[in-house]
C-alpha positions, 0 to 999 in steps of 0.5 A, a space after each residue: 243778701 236780703 234784709 233780716 226782719 226785726 218784726 217779731 223780736 221779743 223785746 222783753 227778752 234781755 241779752 244774757 251777757 247784758 243781764 249778767 254784767 249790769 247787776 250793780 246798783 245804777 247809783 254806783 255807775 253814776 257820775 261823780 257830780 264834783 267832776 269825774 275827771 278831777 277825781 281821776 287826775 292823780 291817779 292817770 298822771 303818774 309822773 311829773 316833769 323831771 321825774 327821776 325814774 323817767 327823765 323828761 325829754 325833748 320830743 318832736 311829734 311829726 304829723 301831716 295834720 292836726 285838728 287845731 287847723 286841718 283834719 281829715 281823720 283820727 290822726 288830726 285829733 290824736 295830733 292835737 290831744 296826744 302832745 298836749 297830754 305828753 307835755 305834762 311830763 316832756 318838752 314836746 313840740 310839733 312839726 307839720 307842714 304850713 298849709 293855707 289853713 295854718 297860714 290863715 289862722 290868727 296865729 303869729 308865725 315867727 321864722 326860726 330856721 332854714 333848711 336847704 334843698 336836697 336832691 329834688 326836694 326844695 329849700 324851706 323855712 321853719 316857722 314857730 307858733 304857740 298855741 293859747 295853752 302853750 304848745 309850740 308848733 313848728 311849721 314847714 313854710 314851702 309855698 310851692 308844696 303846701 299852700 294850695 286849695 284842697 285837703 292835706 293830701 289832695 282834692 279827693 275824699 281824704 286826698 287819697 287815690 285818684 284824688 291825691 296831689 301828684 307830688 305827694 312823694 315830694 311833699 311828704 319826703 320834705 316833711 320827713 327830711 325836715 324832722 331828721 334835719 331838725 333832730 340832727 341840729 342842722 335847721 338853725 333852731 334854739 331847740 333840739 329834740 332828743 327823740 322823734 315821734 313820727 305818724 303814719 306814712 307821711 312821716 315814714 321816711 324820717 327814721 330812714 333818712 337818720 339812718 342813711 346819715 348814720 345817726 342813732 336818734 331814737 324814733 317812734 313810728 306810729 301806725 294809725 292805718 296800715 291800709 294807707 302806705 305812700 306807694 310811689 314808683 321805684 324810679 322816684 327814689 333819686 328824686 327824693 334822695 333815697 340811696 339805691 342801696 335801700 331799695 331792697 326787700 329789707 329796706 323801702 322796697 314793697 312789691 316793686 314799689 317804694 313804700 313810705 310806711 315800709 321805711 318807718 317800720 324798718 328804720 324806726 327804733 320802735 313801732 306803736 299802733 293805736 290799740 292792742 288788738 290791732 297791734 295783733 292783727 296787723 301781723 297777720 296776713 288779713 290785716 297786714 297789707 302785705 307787711 304782716 311778715 315785717 311786722 311779725 318780726 317786729 313783734 318777736 323782737 319786742 319792737 311792736 306795741 299797741 298803745 290806745 288813743 283816748 279822748 280829752 276833757 272837752 268830750 264831757 256832756 256836762 260842759 260841752 258848749 257845742 250841745 243844745 243842752 248839757 246833761 249827765 248820767 243823773 239827769 237825761 233831760 239834756 239828752 233828750 233835748 239834743 235828740 229833738 234837735 237832731 230830729 229836727 235838724 235832719 227832717 225827722 218825725 217825732 218818735 218814741 223809737 231809738 235813734 241810730 246814728 253814723 258819724 264817719 268817713 263814708 267809705 267801704 272800710 267803715 261798713 256803710 254798705 252793711 248799714 245801708 243793707 240794715 236800714 229798712 229793717 231798722 225803719 221797720 222796727 221803729 228806729 231812725 238813722 242819721 248819717 254825717 260824714 263824706 268819702 266815696 261818691 258812690 257811697 254818698 249817693 247810696 245814702 242820698 237815695 236811702 234818705 229819699 226812699 225813707 223821708 222822716 226816718 233817714 237823715 244825711 248830711 254829706 260833709 262834716 261839722 263839729 258842732 252837728 257831730 257832737 249833737 248827734 253823738 249826744 242825741 242818739 241812742 246807738 252809734 253804728 260801727 260796722 267797720 271791717 277794720 278799725 286800728 283804734 277808733 275815736 267815735 265809739 269813745 265819744 259815743 260812749 261818753 255822751 250816753 250813745 251805745 256803739 254797735 260795732 265789729 269786734 276788731 282792732 280798738 273797737 274790740 278793746 274799748 267796748 265791753 259787749 252787753 255793758 258799754 255797747 254791742 259787739 258782733 263778730 263777722 262783717 255779714 248782715 246776719 251777725 250785725 242784725 243780730 247785734 241790732 236786734 239785741 240793742 233794740 231789745 235792750 232799748 225796750 227794757 228801760 232799767 237795763 238800757 239806763 244802766 248801760 248808758 251809765 256804764 258807758 259814760 263813766 268809761 275811762 278812755 282818756 289821754 292821760 292813760 297814754 302818758 305812762 306807757 309812752 314815757 316808759 317806751 321813750 325812755 327804753 328806746 333812748 337808753 337802747 340808742 345810747 348804748 348803740 351810739 357808745 358801741 358804734 363810737 
């Protein structure tokens, strides 16, 4: 498809939805300079630990990555922030593999437990480490499985596909079995969880191992991205200790293969995903990745729900030490300073035009191809673009060629740097997120908090967290024409100063904090615990 030109746009014409929605005085949208986060705190945290209505529970949060030590994507951020938010009400601890990055940290690891070998899964030790804020992390010590050069999942981008470790089935079955053994009280720890909260395919076998042992411990299985399913040959079942009786359509079998993801969905007490819209989308053939029938059944049973992700207090442009200069919704000088830094850092020319950014894994799912197609029109209309992230080699090469084609207007950094990414959020005017699907997304929340208006496909969590024409722009079809229409609206708003700053203020004062997740998770934990208790009594 050819480029859709931006030349000839009537920049004085406001988008109808923008004009209609942003009709309050700008002062009403301004930050409370005495700290909006403190202002919210009481209303956003409805429970105290030990609340008689919602008793505190001992919860083991199991993950394959955590941003404190190793992060591939949004799961790493969630695993770092969500347990800390829930710790306000619960005794929650984390279990993860002891990757080399974990061992190389300055944290002292105390050996606290031992797990025997099972089938082809090796024996391992359990270590305990405590973060500065008191979060306890159990690490699975097994050098032959986890102490390797490369990422958590392999050597390729994100460690999936051809770049994944050949023994990932063993590595993550070991993690899943460890979680089941700890909750069953077989690890020798002085702490025993009452509930397991499991995350994505790498933890999918944990509720299955419990079921095969006849245990009715309540489990929550959270789907962060259904597209990654952990598929292996059926012949691997014996090596992983999976009973032959479980390999069928109502068990772990998925089109003739073994699916870790399906195991989690089938055997967990409750399945959650990371936005309400995505919870609906995955029950359809378009987004269900072949599991839509199973997920529809879960939904009909009341065992599938969407609880949105959030961001933590570090995402505050008034206090973030990563930024070149702090700023607020009442003082834009710091935002301009960050924009100047980003332009200089990426070799862009000084410009009075808008700065567009893409902070993402550079893969097909994220719609990078649409951005590359749109780039000539954006540059022609006076805009500039910066990209930061890594992913598919082919996409990275296309971005490098784009930067070569438009020197001074397009900048690319292949890789990831937290400081640079935060400065890009702070310095950009618009964030591009034309994702084909997006379970929740965190980048749009980061961008809004830092006054960068997201331009995003109306899907998943993007649809739930962006108010079209108020805190960003949404488009309906993953096609260049639809994407360009949203970009044209953004250009129009940019050149309507009063409206542009009103949208910025609205975006910056949005409420997408992890505190909003405490109540729905606490209520869910209590419900499935009560159900498990009833089931256990009936079984007895």
